[in-house]
Each structure stands twice: as structure tokens, then as C-alpha cells.
C-alpha positions in Angstrom: 19.9 29.1 -63.1 22.2 28.2 -66.0 21.3 29.1 -69.6 21.7 26.8 -72.5 24.8 28.7 -73.6 26.2 28.2 -70.1 25.5 24.4 -70.3 27.1 24.2 -73.8 30.2 25.9 -72.4 30.6 23.1 -69.9 30.5 20.2 -72.4 32.6 19.3 -75.4 29.7 19.2 -77.9 28.5 21.9 -80.2 24.9 23.1 -80.5 24.4 21.1 -83.8 25.2 17.8 -82.0 22.9 18.7 -79.1 20.2 19.4 -81.7 20.8 16.0 -83.2 20.4 14.3 -79.8 17.2 16.3 -79.1 15.7 15.4 -82.5 16.6 11.7 -82.3 15.6 11.2 -78.7 12.7 13.7 -78.8 14.1 15.6 -75.9 14.3 19.3 -74.9 17.5 21.0 -75.7 18.4 21.2 -72.0 17.8 17.4 -71.5 19.7 16.7 -74.8 22.6 18.7 -73.5 22.7 16.7 -70.3 22.5 13.4 -72.2 25.2 14.5 -74.6 27.5 15.3 -71.8 27.0 11.7 -70.5 27.3 10.1 -73.9 30.5 11.9 -74.9 32.3 10.5 -71.9 32.8 6.9 -73.1 33.2 4.8 -76.2 29.7 3.3 -75.9 28.1 6.7 -75.7 30.2 8.0 -78.5 29.0 5.0 -80.6 25.4 5.9 -79.7 26.0 9.5 -80.9 27.4 8.2 -84.3 24.3 5.9 -84.6 21.9 8.9 -83.8 23.5 10.8 -86.7 23.2 7.9 -89.1 19.6 7.1 -88.0 18.5 10.6 -88.8 20.3 10.6 -92.1 18.7 7.3 -93.1 15.2 8.6 -92.0 15.6 11.7 -94.2 16.8 9.6 -97.2 13.8 7.2 -96.7 11.4 10.1 -96.6 12.9 11.9 -99.6 14.0 14.9 -97.6 17.2 15.5 -99.5 17.9 19.0 -98.3 17.8 17.9 -94.6 19.7 14.7 -95.5 22.5 16.8 -97.0 22.6 19.1 -94.0 22.8 16.1 -91.6 25.6 14.5 -93.7 27.6 17.7 -93.4 27.0 17.8 -89.7 28.0 14.1 -89.3 31.2 14.6 -91.3 32.2 17.4 -88.9 31.2 15.4 -85.9 33.1 12.3 -87.2 36.3 14.3 -87.7 36.2 15.6 -84.1 35.0 12.3 -82.6 36.1 9.4 -84.8 34.3 6.1 -84.5 35.7 4.2 -81.4 38.3 1.6 -82.3 36.8 -1.8 -82.9 33.3 -0.5 -83.7 31.6 -0.6 -87.1 
């Protein structure tokens, strides 16, 4: 049986991004890892990952959770540098 570390070694996402997917989609880390592997493979999935980050940031801002919002913004900045928004998407 593969461990979470083994699964993360096989995909091009870091643990923080998998945690974002798990939180946004309310999935286990293992399921989020599998979903992330699918999403990162095309522009529509990449757009969905950007939207997940932004949704969680907006929810924290709305709820006044500034500490978590700042952390999510930092993670999104790092994610956006590695995976820019697909061309032609806003």
C-alpha cells in the first residue's frame, strides 16, 4: 500500500495544494491527492485549482479569519507562480 508521501512523490503538487483541495472539496488527503493529480493535467483542471484557492481566501475574508486568509494568500501566490492562470482565462 502506498503512503501519502509516496502518492505526493508521483504527482506535481505539493502538500499545501493537496490540503487546499481537501479543504475545499471536503475530501480526505488521499482522495484530494488523486483529484489533484487529475486536475493538474489540463487547463480546465488548473483553472479549477485556482478557483479553489480563491474561494477559500474569499470565505476567510468574509468570516473575518485574517490569519488564515493571509496564509492562503501566501500559498496561492506560490501556487500561481508555479502554475500561472491558463491563457485566455480570467
